[in-house]
C-alpha angles and dihedrals in degrees: 000000000000119000133168085245124025112262121176102216093195090054090047091049092050093048091051097049090046092051092047089055095045090051094049103039104075112097098241123151095290091050091053089045092054092048092051093047090048090053098041104033108018141276100282091053088058090043095053088049087057091048090055090050091048092054089051090049090052090056092052092044091054090048089051094045094049093047091049093047090066093059097040091106086065093066104047094110120081090238094056092045089051093055093044094052091043089054090049092052090050093049089049090049092052090046092052091050092049091048091051094050096041120101107204090182093073096069104027122140110224112237113243122242094238107094101208119189125309090245090053090052091048092049091052091048089053093047096049090051096042089054089070109068090171086089086083088073092058092047088050090055095047093044091049096047097044095040086231104158117088108189118220094011102106096163094050093044092049086058090049093051091049087055089051088055090045090052092053092048089049090055094048093046093050094044095050091045091053093046091049091051094051101029094128092057098039124109143155091276088058089060090054090049092050090049093051092048090051092048090047091052092049092048091051093045092049091048091052090048092047093052089045092053094044096048094034092238092153139003130223103198129203087224 
């Protein structure tokens, strides 16, 4: 497909999906809420909670991308791109360590027995996620590391953001499916285990990205 600049749509799609999964995976308040609703109310109540969270994440992703697009001219040189991707790797590493050490079960809000409508569950999932604007820092780290933002390319970036949303939905679909399958054996300690597994994966991934950036083992270009 011809563009004024070369853009690999498959690479853009994979980046977007991976960013969506990274942003959704940590077991914060909305993750715990989605798990509780899956166990107490049924899988689709947990799923719509995740959809609400994914919509909130999309809004923050758009805000982050718009802000970064204004400073893209500052990172046209290889040296500036190196420092930006290095910073992104370090931010992801710090986030992974925080995720591993966090215990989301200490401050969880027990889901009520009344089911409510699917729309109501989705709205509360949105509001819980939207109340935490610090997610912008995570998006900044991911966008920097993956060289995700393409300034002045609204059509291509729209496709990229759709892939971010798809990645988030993929995570929530998989999580609620898993919880629904093992609901009889699932407990608060299982939430802590999942969070530590996620934190470990993010730490390992960020270390690989960090070493790759430092030793120039790979290059994510801004097209």
